[in-house]
MARKE-63915 format. One record per residue (C-alpha): x, y, z. Coordinates in steps of 0.1 Angstrom, whole numbers, padded with zeros to 4 digits, always signed. Example, Ala and Ser with C-alpha at 12.3 -4.5 7.8 and 13.67 -1.06 7.14 Angstrom:
MARKE-63915
+0123-0045+0078/+0137-0011+0071/
This chain:
MARKE-63915
-1380-0101-0114/-1352-0091-0138/-1372-0060-0149/-1377-0050-0113/-1340-0053-0108/-1332-0031-0138/-1357-0005-0125/-1342-0005-0090/-1306-0003-0102/-1315+0023-0129/-1331+0047-0104/-1302+0041-0080/-1276+0048-0106/-1294+0079-0119/-1297+0094-0084/-1261+0086-0076/-1250+0101-0109/-1268+0134-0102/-1253+0136-0067/-1219+0129-0080/-1222+0156-0107/-1234+0180-0080/-1203+0172-0059/-1180+0177-0090/-1195+0211-0096/-1188+0220-0060/-1152+0209-0066/-1152+0232-0097/-1161+0261-0075/-1133+0251-0051/-1108+0255-0079/-1120+0291-0085/-1119+0297-0048/-1083+0285-0044/-1073+0306-0075/-1087+0337-0058/-1067+0331-0027/-1035+0321-0046/-1037+0354-0065/-1035+0372-0031/-1067+0391-0039/-1085+0407-0009/-1119+0420-0002/-1103+0450+0014/-1089+0463-0019/-1119+0484-0025/-1115+0521-0026/-1120+0541+0006/-1152+0557+0018/-1163+0587-0003/-1159+0621+0014/-1197+0627+0010/-1210+0596+0028/-1242+0582+0014/-1273+0579+0035/-1280+0543+0045/-1313+0529+0056/-1310+0498+0080/-1340+0475+0079/-1346+0450+0107/-1375+0426+0097/-1389+0411+0129/-1416+0385+0137/-1420+0372+0173/-1384+0375+0184/-1389+0384+0221/-1356+0369+0232/-1333+0387+0207/-1350+0419+0195/-1335+0441+0222/-1301+0426+0216/-1304+0433+0179/-1314+0470+0183/-1288+0476+0210/-1262+0463+0186/-1273+0482+0155/-1271+0516+0171/-1234+0509+0177/-1227+0509+0140/-1197+0532+0134/-1212+0556+0109/-1223+0593+0114/-1256+0594+0132/-1270+0618+0107/-1262+0595+0078/-1283+0565+0086/-1317+0556+0097/-1331+0524+0114/-1364+0508+0104/-1377+0481+0128/-1401+0462+0106/-1421+0444+0132/-1450+0421+0122/-1451+0404+0156/-1482+0390+0173/-1467+0387+0208/-1449+0409+0233/-1420+0415+0208/-1437+0446+0195/-1438+0462+0230/-1401+0454+0235/-1393+0469+0200/-1414+0500+0208/-1395+0506+0241/-1362+0503+0224/-1372+0526+0196/-1384+0552+0220/-1352+0549+0240/-1329+0555+0211/-1351+0581+0195/-1347+0602+0227/-1309+0598+0222/-1310+0614+0188/-1311+0583+0165/-1333+0583+0134/-1352+0552+0143/-1387+0541+0136/-1411+0512+0142/-1431+0500+0112/-1459+0476+0120/-1486+0461+0098/-1521+0449+0106/-1515+0416+0088/-1485+0396+0076/-1492+0397+0039/-1461+0386+0020/-1443+0377+0052/-1407+0390+0052/-1409+0401+0016/-1441+0420+0025/-1424+0437+0054/-1394+0448+0034/-1417+0460+0006/-1437+0481+0031/-1405+0496+0045/-1393+0505+0010/-1422+0530+0008/-1405+0553+0034/-1368+0546+0032/-1346+0577+0030/-1313+0560+0019/-1298+0552-0015/-1285+0521+0002/-1304+0496+0023/-1287+0473+0048/-1308+0443+0061/-1303+0423+0092/-1324+0395+0106/-1332+0394+0143/-1304+0370+0152/-1275+0390+0136/-1250+0412+0154/-1230+0430+0128/-1196+0445+0138/-1195+0483+0143/-1174+0488+0111/-1199+0469+0089/-1210+0499+0068/-1175+0513+0065/-1163+0480+0050/-1192+0474+0027/-1203+0509+0013/-1169+0515-0005/-1177+0486-0028/-1206+0505-0043/-1181+0529-0059/-1183+0504-0087/-1216+0515-0104/-1224+0480-0115/-1225+0466-0080/-1261+0464-0068/-1255+0442-0037/-1228+0436-0012/-1231+0403+0008/-1209+0395+0038/-1200+0361+0053/-1220+0348+0082/-1200+0341+0114/-1214+0320+0143/-1220+0333+0178/-1229+0299+0193/-1212+0273+0171/-1197+0256+0201/-1231+0253+0220/-1238+0218+0208/-1231+0192+0182/-1261+0205+0163/-1247+0240+0160/-1212+0227+0152/-1226+0208+0123/-1245+0238+0110/-1214+0259+0111/-1195+0232+0093/-1220+0233+0064/-1225+0271+0063/-1187+0276+0061/-1188+0258+0027/-1215+0281+0014/-1199+0313+0027/-1164+0304+0013/-1163+0279-0016/-1197+0286-0031/-1201+0323-0027/-1165+0334-0031/-1159+0308-0058/-1189+0321-0078/-1179+0357-0072/-1143+0351-0084/-1155+0332-0115/-1181+0359-0123/-1210+0335-0119/-1245+0340-0106/-1245+0342-0068/-1270+0354-0042/-1279+0378-0014/-1285+0356+0016/-1315+0375+0031/-1294+0393+0058/-1260+0408+0066/-1258+0425+0032/-1264+0459+0016/-1286+0467-0014/-1285+0497-0037/-1320+0510-0036/-1320+0515-0074/-1312+0478-0079/-1342+0467-0059/-1365+0490-0079/-1349+0481-0112/-1353+0444-0105/-1390+0448-0097/-1389+0450-0060/-1395+0424-0033/-1419+0396-0043/-1436+0371-0020/-1444+0343-0044/-1415+0322-0031/-1402+0315+0004/-1367+0326-0006/-1375+0362-0016/-1337+0369-0013/-1326+0343-0039/-1355+0354-0062/-1346+0391-0061/-1309+0382-0065/-1314+0365-0098/-1338+0391-0111/-1313+0418-0103/-1284+0399-0119/-1304+0393-0151/-1309+0430-0152/-1272+0434-0153/-1264+0442-0117/-1235+0426-0099/-1234+0410-0065/-1201+0414-0046/-1193+0388-0019/-1169+0398+0009/-1154+0368+0026/-1132+0389+0048/-1161+0408+0063/-1182+0388+0088/-1215+0393+0105/-1220+0371+0136/-1253+0354+0140/-1270+0328+0163/-1275+0294+0148/-1307+0274+0155/-1300+0255+0187/-1329+0230+0186/-1338+0205+0159/-1373+0216+0151/-1362+0251+0145/-1334+0239+0123/-1359+0218+0103/-1382+0248+0098/-1353+0268+0085/-1343+0239+0062/-1378+0235+0050/-1381+0272+0041/-1347+0272+0023/-1354+0240+0004/-1389+0247-0006/-1381+0283-0015/-1352+0272-0035/-1374+0249-0056/-1400+0276-0060/-1373+0301-0072/-1359+0275-0096/-1393+0269-0111/-1398+0307-0114/-1364+0318-0126/-1349+0290-0147/-1368+0299-0178/-1357+0336-0175/-1321+0325-0169/-1320+0303-0200/-1337+0330-0222/-1312+0356-0210/-1280+0365-0229/-1256+0356-0200/-1228+0332-0209/-1233+0294-0209/-1211+0288-0179/-1233+0313-0160/-1264+0295-0171/-1249+0261-0162/-1237+0270-0127/-1268+0292-0122/-1290+0262-0130/-1271+0240-0105/-1273+0268-0079/-1311+0271-0083/-1315+0233-0082/-1292+0228-0053/-1320+0220-0029/-1330+0191-0052/-1299+0172-0043/-1317+0161-0011/-1344+0144-0032/-1317+0124-0050/-1299+0116-0017/-1333+0103-0004/-1337+0081-0035/-1302+0067-0032/-1310+0057+0004/-1344+0042-0002/-1334+0022-0033/-1301+0010-0018/-1320-0016+0003/-1338-0034-0026/-1305-0029-0047/-1289-0053-0022/-1308-0082-0039/-1298-0072-0075/-1263-0057-0074/-1242-0089-0074/-1264-0109-0099/-1262-0079-0123/-1225-0073-0118/-1228-0036-0109/-1210-0035-0075/-1176-0022-0086/-1189+0005-0110/-1213+0019-0084/-1186+0021-0058/-1163+0040-0083/-1190+0066-0089/-1197+0069-0052/-1160+0074-0043/-1155+0101-0069/-1184+0121-0055/-1174+0114-0019/-1137+0124-0024/-1147+0156-0041/-1170+0167-0013/-1145+0158+0014/-1119+0181-0003/-1145+0209-0005/-1155+0207+0031/-1119+0204+0043/-1108+0235+0025/-1139+0255+0035/-1134+0249+0072/-1097+0251+0073/-1094+0289+0074/-1128+0299+0087/-1141+0297+0123/-1125+0265+0135/-1091+0280+0143/-1074+0247+0154/-1041+0249+0172/-1023+0230+0144/-1029+0212+0111/-1029+0177+0127/-1055+0189+0153/-1077+0202+0125/-1074+0169+0105/-1084+0148+0135/-1113+0171+0142/-1124+0170+0106/-1122+0132+0105/-1144+0131+0135/-1171+0155+0124/-1174+0148+0087/-1189+0113+0090/-1214+0127+0116/-1222+0156+0093/-1227+0132+0064/-1251+0110+0085/-1272+0140+0097/-1274+0154+0062/-1287+0121+0049/-1311+0120+0078/-1326+0153+0068/-1331+0141+0032/-1367+0129+0038/-1377+0162+0054/-1360+0183+0028/-1373+0162-0001/-1409+0169+0010/-1401+0206+0010/-1386+0204-0025/-1415+0184-0039/-1440+0209-0024/-1420+0237-0040/-1421+0222-0075/-1457+0212-0072/-1467+0247-0063/-1481+0239-0029/-1481+0272-0009/-1473+0274+0028/-1466+0301+0053/-1432+0316+0059/-1422+0299+0092/-1394+0318+0107/-1367+0301+0127/-1370+0309+0164/-1339+0322+0183/-1335+0321+0220/-1304+0343+0227/-1283+0311+0230/-1246+0320+0231/-1228+0295+0254/-1232+0260+0269/-1247+0276+0301/-1277+0290+0282/-1309+0269+0282/-1339+0265+0259/-1361+0248+0286/-1397+0259+0285/-1390+0287+0260/-1418+0301+0238/-1417+0292+0201/-1406+0255+0207/-1427+0230+0187/-1455+0215+0207/-1463+0183+0189/-1446+0156+0169/-1450+0161+0132/-1459+0134+0107/-1425+0139+0090/-1408+0130+0124/-1428+0098+0126/-1418+0089+0091/-1381+0096+0100/-1386+0071+0129/-1399+0045+0103/-1369+0052+0081/-1346+0041+0110/-1363+0007+0111/-1362+0005+0073/-1324+0009+0072/-1319-0015+0102/-1336-0040+0079/-1311-0029+0053/-1282-0038+0076/-1299-0072+0083/-1305-0080+0046/-1269-0071+0038/-1256-0094+0065/-1280-0122+0054/-1270-0120+0018/-1233-0117+0027/-1233-0084+0008/-1215-0057+0027/-1213-0031-0001/-1238-0008+0017/-1230-0016+0053/-1213+0017+0062/-1239+0036+0041/-1268+0020+0059/-1252+0024+0092/-1248+0062+0085/-1285+0063+0075/-1295+0046+0107/-1274+0071+0127/-1286+0101+0107/-1324+0094+0108/-1321+0082+0144/-1304+0114+0155/-1330+0136+0136/-1359+0116+0151/-1344+0116+0186/-1338+0154+0188/-1370+0162+0170/-1389+0145+0198/-1365+0157+0226/-1370+0193+0216/-1408+0193+0218/-1419+0217+0245/-1431+0198+0275/
């Protein structure tokens, strides 16, 4: 029994140590981020637009987006850039009426003098990467802006991004995602809460520290030469954007991140859509890590770049360790006190928790929350952070499955995240196409996890060991919420 105890506690400590280290590395990025803002640097310090404006190709990869494709095209033609200096490629792989909507919009704006075309394929080979690769065959521009179906870039997008290419080393300019519907529900608020960290602390922190960062698949501009030099779009991972970003940077190109330039987008408004997005990101991240880590460590980039790049590529793996912490915390209840490990584990846990609290606080302080006062912000933060923590832990099973599939090389289709033109609380998703139609096995397992951690609460009470009480309560709430909304958002 003692050996079992050592195994349980050993796995728990190892997983907790990894998560703590990850949190500390996030805190390290926060330091770089705060230094950037303290130095009064600005994304707007780039030189002005050149007199001879470069030609820009705008690519819109689309697949079954009947609710938002017309909104997208209507918005893109409003880009404040000379009409004769940009083209629009609608890369539509749809298998439903989306293509007819796209064709109607393309014909409408072509008659108004816009250089716009519809590019379709007979199959979906390569998914999004394949569509972008197909579009590359006929692009006219030296620069390529890419927008997913749910994005609504501001009219001055090109005028604010193109000047940064005056630096010949810059191959990509990525902008910050803003959120059209963050106040629609608790689910969208929590997504905005998390994405604000990535699009401030992580991206700008890496940018300011001259570390490896990424193009986020949309709301950015590529130099055509950079794509070609890095080997072009490849479809062997589900995160073709992260993959090409690293290949480009290892070729010597720089990615510039503009925190001050935003591109509004629609957040997933139902649980199964969010889970499909998370699955793609987590599995694709693991696939890209498996593919690119050897090249990263063989390269001549600095050790700090290799270290942070490794943590960046392995970031999806943190969910696997969060899942292990949760699962092994229940049997650990029986061994912690006898082995005298309670205080040391709590110290490690508090270091990581405090670090991530500070990161999330700073990331959301000056982004899209805009509270009326500091005290109002603090109260809102104290309310939403525990809920966010619970939901994140509740997603750990789902995301761990994705990560393991990525590392094991199990291939799956690129499942896009459906959008429903949801902007305010009056909008409804009822009986929409694209909603999930059945309960998945993962959702059933998430329901079982709720019961498992209820037993954890019971065992803690029975053993008079309350060290995991709050942790297990958060896990019950997290898995319970994920399970409830996964079932609720099944199309009736």
